[in-house]
C-alpha positions in Angstrom: 11.9 12.0 -4.8 10.2 9.4 -2.6 6.8 10.2 -4.1 8.2 9.9 -7.6 9.9 6.7 -6.7 6.6 5.3 -5.3 4.7 6.3 -8.4 7.2 5.0 -10.9 8.3 1.8 -9.2 5.2 0.7 -7.1 1.9 2.3 -8.4 2.5 2.5 -12.1 3.8 -1.1 -12.5 0.9 -2.4 -10.4 -1.6 -0.5 -12.5 -0.1 -1.8 -15.8 0.1 -5.4 -14.5 -3.5 -5.3 -13.3 -4.8 -3.8 -16.5 -3.0 -6.2 -18.7 -3.8 -9.3 -16.7 -7.4 -8.2 -16.3 -7.6 -7.7 -20.1 -6.2 -11.1 -20.8 -8.8 -12.8 -18.4 -11.7 -10.8 -20.0 -10.7 -11.3 -23.6 -9.4 -14.9 -23.5 -6.1 -13.7 -24.9 -4.3 -16.7 -23.4 -5.9 -19.2 -25.7 -6.1 -16.8 -28.6 -2.3 -16.3 -28.6 -1.7 -20.1 -28.0 -4.0 -21.0 -30.9 -2.6 -18.5 -33.4 1.1 -18.5 -32.5 2.3 -21.5 -30.4 0.0 -24.5 -31.3 0.1 -26.0 -34.8 -3.3 -27.4 -35.7 -1.8 -29.1 -38.8 0.4 -31.3 -36.6 -1.6 -31.1 -33.4 1.5 -30.2 -31.5 3.3 -27.2 -29.9 5.8 -25.5 -32.2 8.5 -25.7 -29.6 7.8 -29.1 -28.2 10.7 -30.8 -29.9 12.9 -27.9 -30.9 16.4 -27.4 -29.7 16.0 -23.6 -29.1 13.0 -24.0 -26.8 14.2 -27.1 -24.9 17.9 -27.3 -24.7 19.0 -23.7 -25.5 16.4 -21.6 -23.5 14.8 -24.0 -21.0 17.9 -25.9 -19.9 20.5 -23.3 -20.9 18.5 -20.4 -19.5 18.1 -22.2 -16.1 21.8 -22.9 -16.0 22.6 -19.3 -16.8 20.6 -18.0 -13.9 22.3 -20.5 -11.6 25.7 -19.5 -12.9 25.0 -15.8 -12.3 23.8 -16.5 -8.7 26.8 -18.8 -8.1 29.2 -16.1 -9.4 27.6 -13.5 -7.1 27.9 -16.0 -4.2 31.6 -16.4 -4.9 32.0 -12.6 -4.7 30.3 -12.7 -1.3 32.6 -15.4 -0.1 35.7 -13.6 -1.5 34.8 -10.4 0.3 35.6 -12.2 3.6 39.1 -13.0 2.3 40.2 -10.2 0.1 39.6 -6.7 1.4 39.5 -5.2 -2.1 36.3 -7.1 -2.8 34.4 -6.0 0.3 32.8 -2.9 -1.3 31.0 -5.4 -3.7 29.6 -7.6 -0.9 26.3 -5.9 -0.4 25.5 -5.8 -4.1 26.5 -9.4 -4.5 24.3 -10.4 -1.6 21.5 -8.5 -3.3 22.0 -10.4 -6.5 22.1 -13.8 -4.8 18.9 -13.1 -2.8 17.1 -11.6 -5.8 17.6 -14.7 -7.9 17.0 -17.2 -5.2 13.9 -15.6 -3.7 12.4 -14.6 -7.0 12.7 -18.1 -8.5 11.9 -19.8 -5.2 8.8 -17.8 -4.4 7.4 -18.1 -7.9 8.2 -21.9 -7.9 6.4 -22.3 -4.6 3.3 -20.4 -5.8 3.2 -22.6 -8.9 2.7 -25.7 -6.7 -0.1 -24.0 -4.7 -2.3 -22.1 -7.2 -3.8 -25.2 -8.9 -3.7 -23.9 -12.5 -3.2 -26.2 -15.5 -0.5 -26.1 -18.1 -1.7 -25.6 -21.6 -0.4 -29.0 -22.7 -2.7 -30.7 -20.2 -5.9 -29.2 -21.8 -8.3 -31.1 -24.0 -8.1 -28.6 -26.8 -4.3 -29.1 -27.0 -4.3 -32.9 -26.8 -4.5 -33.2 -23.0 -7.3 -34.7 -20.8 -8.4 -31.7 -18.7 -11.1 -29.0 -19.4 -10.0 -25.4 -19.6 -10.7 -23.5 -16.4 -10.4 -19.7 -16.5 -7.7 -18.0 -14.6 -10.1 -16.6 -12.0 -12.8 -19.3 -12.4 -13.7 -21.9 -9.7 -11.8 -25.1 -10.4 -13.9 -28.3 -9.9 -12.6 -30.3 -7.0 -12.6 -33.5 -9.1 -9.8 -32.3 -11.3 -6.3 -33.4 -10.5 -3.9 -30.9 -8.9 -2.2 -28.6 -11.3 1.1 -26.8 -11.0 1.6 -24.3 -13.8 0.8 -20.8 -12.5 2.8 -18.5 -12.4 5.6 -19.3 -14.9 8.5 -20.5 -12.9 11.1 -20.7 -15.7 10.5 -17.1 -16.9 11.1 -15.9 -13.3 14.7 -16.8 -13.6 15.0 -14.5 -16.6 13.0 -11.7 -15.1 15.1 -12.0 -11.9 18.0 -10.5 -13.8 16.2 -7.2 -13.6 18.0 -7.1 -10.2 20.9 -5.5 -12.0 18.7 -2.5 -12.7 18.2 -1.9 -9.0 21.9 -2.7 -8.3 22.9 0.1 -10.7 20.1 2.7 -10.6 21.6 4.9 -7.9 25.2 4.9 -9.3 24.9 4.4 -13.0 21.4 5.3 -14.2 22.1 4.8 -17.9 23.6 1.4 -17.3 20.7 0.6 -15.0 18.2 1.1 -17.8 20.2 -1.1 -20.1 20.2 -3.7 -17.4 16.4 -3.4 -17.0 15.9 -3.8 -20.7 18.2 -6.9 -20.7 16.3 -8.4 -17.7 13.0 -7.9 -19.3 14.2 -9.2 -22.6 15.6 -12.3 -21.0 12.4 -13.0 -19.2 10.4 -12.5 -22.4 12.6 -15.0 -24.3 12.3 -17.5 -21.5 8.5 -17.0 -21.5 8.2 -17.4 -25.2 10.1 -20.7 -25.1 7.8 -22.0 -22.5 4.7 -20.9 -24.2 6.0 -22.5 -27.5 6.5 -25.8 -25.5 2.9 -25.6 -24.2 4.1 -25.2 -20.6 2.5 -21.8 -19.9 0.1 -19.2 -21.2 1.1 -15.6 -21.4 -0.8 -14.7 -18.3 1.4 -17.1 -16.3 4.6 -15.4 -17.4 3.2 -11.9 -16.9 2.2 -12.7 -13.4 5.7 -14.1 -12.9 7.1 -10.8 -14.1 4.9 -8.8 -11.6 5.9 -11.0 -8.7 9.6 -10.9 -9.5 9.5 -7.1 -9.9 8.1 -6.5 -6.5 10.4 -9.0 -4.8 13.4 -7.2 -6.4 11.9 -3.9 -5.4 11.4 -5.0 -1.8 15.0 -6.2 -1.5 16.3 -3.0 -3.0 14.4 -0.9 -0.5 15.6 -3.1 2.3 19.3 -3.4 1.2 20.3 -0.7 -1.2 18.0 2.3 -1.5 19.5 5.6 -0.3 17.6 7.1 2.6 16.8 10.2 0.6 15.1 8.2 -2.2 
């Protein structure tokens, strides 16, 4: 069981993420997708730049949703010290709080250190900076950039924590939770890409980082010894 868990949760996701991100870097899929889906050449603007769904609903509302879920889990943790009936939920609630806080915090910190531009800052999309490939050497003369990986999508992908919370007790519900977390992250990513805030590689990298943060917390806090 441990070998199967390692393959399905560690090795296989790593291989998929590496292949997809490598393919994006080699093929230029970031800009191809931005040019054909998210940037409107007729108006020279991003399709979601001024839209309610991308800005208020998904960007602001999605960020508040993640905070609300983390806050609710924190209340469960606090309640477990007062009401004995809630004590069996304490560890799971702590896991949810740590998952959301660490996933969004680590991705946000990386965004400020990797020095990668947002699409809306690039010359071909109305900005002032030249495009520098994801793995290319960035000229020192360019201003610092803070757009990789995608921080906002990390708050959606962080909800994959409910998969790990449920996988050993309710496997079917766990897969539903996994699909929901992935879907939420994808919606958050699409909104940001439609606003010009990120390329798809930024958000896929965010998904990979979040997955392994959640996995590490699960192994540390929740995984049965036999798994």
